[in-house]
Every structure is written in structure tokens, then in C-alpha cells.
C-alpha positions as a printed Julia matrix, in Angstrom:
373×3 Matrix{Float64}:
 -86.8   -41.45    9.5
 -84.97  -41.04   12.78
 -83.48  -37.62   13.19
 -79.71  -37.75   13.33
 -78.26  -36.59   16.6
 -75.92  -33.62   16.46
 -72.63  -35.04   17.72
 -70.79  -31.76   17.55
 -68.74  -32.83   14.55
 -70.32  -30.42   12.09
 -67.61  -28.49   10.25
 -66.98  -25.14   11.89
 -67.55  -22.15    9.66
 -64.27  -20.38    9.16
 -64.13  -16.77   10.3
 -63.45  -14.02    7.77
 -60.88  -11.34    8.44
 -59.85   -8.0     6.98
 -57.17   -7.07    4.48
 -54.2    -4.82    5.08
 -55.86   -2.37    2.69
 -59.01   -2.2     4.79
 -56.97   -1.72    7.97
 -54.9     1.04    6.36
 -58.07    2.8     5.22
 -59.61    2.63    8.69
 -56.5     3.96   10.43
 -56.24    6.76    7.88
 -59.83    7.8     8.52
 -59.28    7.76   12.3
 -56.01    9.69   12.0
 -57.53   12.36    9.78
 -60.55   12.78   12.07
 -58.2    13.18   15.04
 -56.13   15.71   13.11
 -59.22   17.76   12.24
 -60.98   17.58   15.62
 -58.05   17.17   18.01
 -59.9    14.26   19.62
 -58.46   10.77   20.05
 -60.28    8.19   17.92
 -61.05    4.75   19.36
 -62.66    3.3    16.26
 -63.39    3.96   12.6
 -66.12    2.65   10.29
 -65.4     2.34    6.58
 -67.23    1.01    3.53
 -65.59   -2.09    2.04
 -65.39   -2.92   -1.7
 -67.29   -6.14   -0.95
 -70.34   -3.94   -0.32
 -70.72   -3.54    3.43
 -69.52   -1.42    6.32
 -66.99   -2.57    8.91
 -65.87   -0.99   12.16
 -62.24   -1.25   13.27
 -60.98   -0.75   16.8
 -57.93    1.47   17.11
 -54.96    0.2    19.1
 -53.27    3.59   19.47
 -53.79    7.26   18.64
 -50.94    9.76   18.96
 -51.92   13.37   18.31
 -49.5    16.26   17.74
 -49.98   19.77   16.39
 -49.39   18.9    12.74
 -49.83   15.13   12.5
 -51.61   12.12   13.96
 -50.54    8.47   13.94
 -53.19    5.83   14.5
 -52.78    2.05   14.54
 -55.0    -1.01   14.4
 -54.2    -4.72   14.69
 -55.0    -6.7    11.55
 -57.33   -9.64   12.12
 -57.08  -12.13    9.25
 -59.8   -14.34   10.71
 -59.1   -18.04   10.32
 -56.86  -17.58    7.3
 -53.17  -18.55    7.76
 -52.12  -15.07    6.7
 -48.51  -13.96    7.16
 -49.75  -10.52    8.22
 -52.23  -11.72   10.85
 -51.89   -9.58   14.02
 -49.77   -7.0    12.2
 -49.9    -3.45   13.54
 -51.04   -1.24   10.64
 -50.26    2.44   11.17
 -51.35    5.54    9.31
 -49.74    8.92    9.84
 -51.72   11.85    8.49
 -50.33   15.38    8.41
 -51.19   18.71    6.84
 -49.43   19.58    3.6
 -48.47   22.88    2.05
 -49.59   21.5    -1.28
 -53.2    20.83   -2.33
 -54.57   17.31   -2.7
 -53.75   14.01   -1.01
 -50.3    12.45   -1.12
 -50.1     8.75   -0.24
 -46.89    6.84    0.44
 -45.5     3.9     2.39
 -43.31    4.13    5.46
 -41.42    1.58    7.53
 -42.4    -2.01    6.79
 -44.28   -1.3     3.57
 -42.39   -2.66    0.59
 -41.3    -0.7    -2.43
 -41.66   -1.99   -5.99
 -38.4    -2.63   -7.86
 -39.54   -4.82  -10.79
 -41.91   -4.31  -13.68
 -45.05   -6.42  -14.07
 -46.87   -5.46  -10.89
 -49.99   -3.26  -10.71
 -47.9    -0.59   -8.95
 -45.18    1.34  -10.87
 -41.52    0.77  -10.06
 -40.32    3.07   -7.27
 -43.68    3.43   -5.57
 -44.82    1.95   -2.27
 -46.48   -1.46   -2.63
 -49.99   -0.18   -1.99
 -52.15   -1.94   -4.57
 -54.73   -0.09   -6.71
 -57.89   -0.99   -4.75
 -56.47   -0.16   -1.28
 -54.96    3.01   -2.76
 -58.37    4.02   -4.1
 -60.04    3.17   -0.76
 -57.58    5.29    1.22
 -57.71    8.28   -1.13
 -61.49    8.18   -1.48
 -62.12    7.84    2.26
 -59.67   10.66    2.99
 -61.41   12.97    0.52
 -64.83   12.11    1.98
 -63.69   13.07    5.5
 -62.19   16.33    4.23
 -65.4    17.18    2.37
 -67.62   16.33    5.37
 -65.67   18.74    7.56
 -65.3    21.46    4.93
 -61.5    21.19    4.91
 -59.66   22.25    1.76
 -56.08   21.79    3.0
 -53.75   19.26    1.45
 -52.78   16.19    3.46
 -50.0    13.62    3.51
 -50.81    9.99    4.33
 -48.07    7.49    5.19
 -48.9     3.83    5.83
 -46.43    1.87    7.98
 -46.15   -1.65    9.37
 -43.46   -1.82   12.08
 -42.89   -5.59   11.68
 -43.53   -5.57    7.95
 -40.0    -6.29    6.79
 -39.82   -9.42    8.94
 -43.31  -10.53    7.89
 -42.4   -10.11    4.22
 -39.87  -12.94    4.56
 -42.84  -15.32    4.78
 -44.28  -14.02    1.5
 -43.24  -13.98   -2.16
 -42.55  -10.25   -2.07
 -38.78  -10.6    -2.44
 -39.13  -12.72   -5.56
 -41.68  -10.31   -7.0
 -39.28   -7.43   -6.46
 -41.13   -5.84   -3.54
 -38.39   -4.95   -1.08
 -38.39   -3.62    2.47
 -41.72   -4.91    3.7
 -45.18   -6.25    2.98
 -47.72   -5.12    0.41
 -50.94   -3.3     1.27
 -53.46   -5.54   -0.46
 -57.13   -6.4    -0.81
 -59.62   -6.15   -3.66
 -62.66   -6.87   -1.46
 -61.6    -5.57    1.94
 -62.15   -8.94    3.56
 -59.95  -12.02    3.87
 -61.76  -15.23    2.97
 -60.05  -18.17    4.73
 -58.04  -20.37    2.38
 -59.28  -18.31   -0.56
 -58.77  -19.9    -3.99
 -59.25  -16.47   -5.56
 -56.36  -15.04   -3.54
 -54.06  -17.9    -4.5
 -54.97  -17.56   -8.17
 -54.35  -13.82   -8.01
 -50.86  -14.48   -6.65
 -50.18  -16.88   -9.54
 -51.25  -14.29  -12.12
 -49.07  -11.67  -10.45
 -46.06  -13.98  -10.33
 -46.38  -14.79  -14.04
 -46.72  -11.07  -14.84
 -43.5   -10.3   -12.98
 -41.72  -13.18  -14.73
 -42.82  -11.92  -18.15
 -41.85   -8.33  -17.31
 -38.42   -9.75  -16.4
 -38.22  -11.23  -19.94
 -38.76  -14.85  -18.83
 -39.92  -16.95  -21.8
 -39.34  -20.19  -19.87
 -41.27  -20.67  -16.62
 -41.07  -23.53  -14.14
 -44.31  -24.33  -12.33
 -44.38  -26.53   -9.24
 -46.99  -27.79   -6.8
 -45.15  -26.64   -3.66
 -41.95  -25.57   -1.97
 -40.28  -28.96   -2.07
 -40.81  -29.51   -5.79
 -39.76  -25.91   -6.42
 -36.46  -26.65   -4.68
 -35.91  -29.54   -7.06
 -36.85  -27.33  -10.0
 -34.34  -24.64   -9.0
 -31.63  -27.3    -8.84
 -32.68  -28.62  -12.27
 -32.66  -25.18  -13.9
 -29.83  -23.25  -12.18
 -29.53  -20.73  -15.02
 -33.1   -19.44  -14.75
 -33.77  -16.31  -12.65
 -35.81  -16.65   -9.47
 -38.8   -14.95  -11.12
 -39.14  -17.94  -13.44
 -40.16  -20.29  -10.61
 -43.84  -20.21   -9.67
 -45.73  -22.3    -7.11
 -49.07  -23.2    -8.65
 -50.37  -25.32   -5.78
 -53.29  -27.43   -7.0
 -54.23  -25.02   -9.81
 -52.47  -26.74  -12.72
 -54.93  -25.9   -15.49
 -55.4   -22.31  -14.35
 -51.63  -21.73  -14.23
 -51.03  -23.27  -17.66
 -53.72  -21.08  -19.23
 -52.29  -17.97  -17.59
 -48.83  -18.86  -18.9
 -50.15  -19.14  -22.43
 -52.28  -16.01  -22.09
 -49.22  -14.01  -21.04
 -47.07  -15.28  -23.88
 -44.82  -17.82  -22.15
 -43.07  -19.99  -24.76
 -42.0   -22.91  -22.58
 -43.45  -24.28  -19.35
 -41.63  -26.88  -17.27
 -43.79  -28.73  -14.77
 -41.82  -30.17  -11.86
 -43.46  -32.35   -9.27
 -43.99  -35.71   -7.66
 -46.07  -38.81   -8.2
 -49.17  -37.89   -6.19
 -50.34  -34.83   -8.08
 -48.72  -35.52  -11.44
 -50.33  -38.97  -11.7
 -53.6   -37.0   -11.81
 -52.32  -34.48  -14.37
 -51.34  -37.42  -16.59
 -55.06  -38.31  -16.76
 -56.05  -34.76  -17.66
 -57.07  -33.72  -14.13
 -56.1   -30.06  -13.82
 -57.28  -29.35  -10.27
 -55.25  -31.8    -8.21
 -56.37  -31.25   -4.61
 -56.57  -34.59   -2.79
 -60.24  -34.09   -1.88
 -61.41  -33.3    -5.4
 -59.22  -35.79   -7.29
 -58.13  -39.03   -5.6
 -55.29  -41.07   -7.08
 -56.51  -43.6    -9.66
 -54.45  -46.75   -9.06
 -56.11  -48.59  -11.94
 -54.83  -45.87  -14.27
 -51.31  -46.25  -12.89
 -51.57  -50.03  -13.33
 -52.62  -49.51  -16.96
 -49.53  -47.32  -17.55
 -47.35  -49.98  -15.91
 -48.93  -52.64  -18.09
 -48.09  -50.67  -21.23
 -44.38  -50.68  -20.33
 -44.3   -54.4   -19.63
 -44.8   -54.74  -15.88
 -45.62  -58.26  -14.64
 -49.05  -59.21  -13.33
 -47.58  -59.39   -9.83
 -46.43  -55.76  -10.07
 -49.78  -54.7   -11.48
 -51.53  -56.22   -8.49
 -49.15  -54.42   -6.15
 -49.95  -51.12   -7.88
 -53.71  -51.67   -7.72
 -53.43  -52.41   -4.01
 -51.09  -49.52   -3.2
 -51.99  -46.85   -0.65
 -50.29  -43.88   -2.3
 -48.92  -42.82   -5.67
 -45.53  -42.45   -3.97
 -45.68  -46.15   -3.15
 -46.37  -46.92   -6.81
 -43.35  -44.85   -7.76
 -41.18  -46.85   -5.37
 -42.47  -50.15   -6.78
 -41.65  -49.18  -10.36
 -38.33  -47.59   -9.46
 -37.2   -50.58   -7.4
 -38.07  -52.87  -10.32
 -36.17  -50.71  -12.8
 -38.94  -49.38  -15.03
 -37.74  -45.9   -16.16
 -40.13  -46.15  -19.12
 -43.05  -46.0   -16.68
 -42.04  -42.53  -15.49
 -41.24  -41.31  -18.99
 -44.7   -42.4   -20.13
 -46.34  -40.63  -17.17
 -44.38  -37.46  -17.96
 -45.37  -37.67  -21.62
 -49.01  -38.05  -20.6
 -48.7   -34.97  -18.37
 -47.28  -32.95  -21.27
 -50.01  -34.04  -23.67
 -52.75  -33.36  -21.11
 -51.27  -29.9   -20.51
 -51.16  -29.14  -24.23
 -54.76  -30.25  -24.59
 -55.71  -27.98  -21.69
 -54.27  -24.87  -23.4
 -54.97  -25.91  -27.01
 -51.28  -26.09  -27.94
 -48.94  -23.33  -29.17
 -46.57  -23.76  -26.23
 -43.76  -26.16  -25.3
 -44.46  -28.31  -22.24
 -41.86  -30.22  -20.27
 -42.55  -32.49  -17.27
 -40.09  -33.85  -14.72
 -40.93  -36.28  -11.91
 -39.02  -36.55   -8.64
 -39.39  -38.64   -5.5
 -40.25  -36.96   -2.2
 -36.51  -37.01   -1.42
 -35.57  -35.32   -4.67
 -34.44  -38.36   -6.65
 -34.99  -38.03  -10.41
 -37.61  -40.43  -11.82
 -38.29  -39.33  -15.37
 -38.74  -36.52  -17.88
 -40.52  -35.74  -21.17
 -41.0   -32.82  -23.55
 -43.91  -32.26  -25.95
 -44.63  -29.48  -28.43
 -47.35  -31.1   -30.53
 -50.97  -30.68  -29.54
 -52.8   -33.98  -29.87
 -56.49  -33.2   -30.27
 -58.66  -35.71  -28.43
């Protein structure tokens, strides 16, 4: 067999980055070392929860008699992270009280709603980063035989502006970003990170007494959902992306009584077939399935041929809408509801609404009965 020539089109491996929690831990270590020794620190090496060491370069180190402020620039790798290139600062100072006190400063949000892993009123420094910072601080104190108490304040000068690109406001985290990271590293386009954000959003909604949650595949469909349900609080609206099945199961697990799915033809035509991970690469649109649905509501053979030869599910929607077949969309919505109920084994009310890309209503259905297949 002839060896294939490398044409340079091999997919590039995406570069990992570091979390805000890892950066905050590294700057805290550098600041404390500078406070103890009086020497400026240019770098700091810490142990990450993922199980390896990492060295961070310090951007600045300001030493005074009682405190030190050190900063590093967050590198999120190739992930489209809202906090990429953020300056993460840690100010460490001696305390008159024993132990380590950790808080957030400028640009670090403060929790105002129940349902998050951080209590209301505290800085939005999540449990794992909090543990990393406190543990690393104690290790440095022990290594240098220091028994004094210290204060640690984490700040992000541009954090409040960066937070506008995140869901923090909806989650009740006000004034800045969160200090996050369960592994210490940022994996580009991480499914785990997206799923974690879904779980957190549902937790906040439930803590806000939301029994009815609206799940959408993106910002556009969420906008249509907000218009459809103007009386629901903002916490009730959750972007699930492609993770339909995962989100439905989390809703049931957390005791949601009613879930309204709002979306468009492309992804929901897949849900109607029972496909619960609707990314375009893992689940292409099945035009034969859509033709079968059209056939069941009385579409002509000419229309069926148009559907089978369509390029997109949106095009199919236009064909059926232009030919006045509302029953087609109602049937698709009903199929979505039944597939969702099968996914979670019932005991929850499911509602599905379909819109066009421009926000025009196509159809709606509600199901409460679990049809075992």
C-alpha cells in the first residue's frame, strides 16, 4: 500500500490552558513567598488537581512592609474562554488573627442567590480553587516555619466587564467573574465544563423555587423562549446546547415538574427521533424521517420528494409552512415530547415549541404520559 503523503491538513491538537483557580493559587503562593522573604517572585510552581505540577510566570510583584500583590495573566489555551488574558491578582498580608482568611476583591463576583456551591454573601471562589489556595498557603507557611495569620484577597481588575460575557448575572453572581476550576486546567471546548454549567444553572433555578424550566439549544432560541414565557424569572431559562438528554435527566433529578423545550427545526428534528446529543457532527438530519412525518399528515408525493432532497431541516420547515401543514410541526413537537419522556422514564411534564430561525411560531405540543417503547 502506498504511504499517504502528509499534506499538512492533519487536525491541530488544541492547546490546554489554566483555570482562574490555578492562576489565583499561583499568585497567592508567589505573593506569600515575597511577603516572607522580601524578594520579588518571577514565577510560582503549584500542584494541580489534575495530578501534575505547573509553573506560572508572574506579570507583576509589588512588595510593601505588610502586604504583597502579585499578578499573572490567565492563559486559557485554545478555549474560547471569556477570561482568557485576564490579569489575576492576589494580595497577601499579615493578620492579627490566626489562620488564613480568603476573600474576593475587585472584579471577583459575590454570590447573591441560593443553589451555588458557595454560600450567599461570599466571594465566588468555588470549593476546589478555595481548597487549592488555602492548602498551598498553609504549605508555604509550614515550609518557612511561619505561624502568623494571613489575609488573601483575589482580584481581577477587568472582572466585572468580563462577567458580562458569562452567565454570572443570571446565576446571581454580581460584581465580577467566578474563580473556577476543578482540575486546574482548561480543556478546549470541554463538554464536561458545559455540562457543569448546566447542572449549576438548574440548581440555581431550583433554589429560586422554579418548578417550570425552559431549556433551549442557544441564545436565539432562548430569546424566543423568553418572549413565549414572559412571566418566568430569568433563572428559569437554561441554554443546554447539544446536551438535550443530559439536561432533561438533570431537570428530573433536581425535581423540576415541567420542562419546556424551545428550539428550531435542525436540532429538534433529531430529538423527535430520540437523538439526545444533537451536535451536527454526531447526528446528521434524517430527511427520510422528516418525509415520513410529512406523509403521516397527508403531504403529497411531490412535497415528500422535495423533503427527501432538501439540504437542511430549516428548508423542510419552510416547505411545510409554505404549504400550510401546521399538523406536521405539531406531530414533530409531540414526537420530541414523547422522546424526552422516554429519556427520563416519565414523571415530568414536557412541552415542545418550534420556531423558525427568524422567530416565527411553527408548532407546539405538551405530553405528560410516558409511552414505554
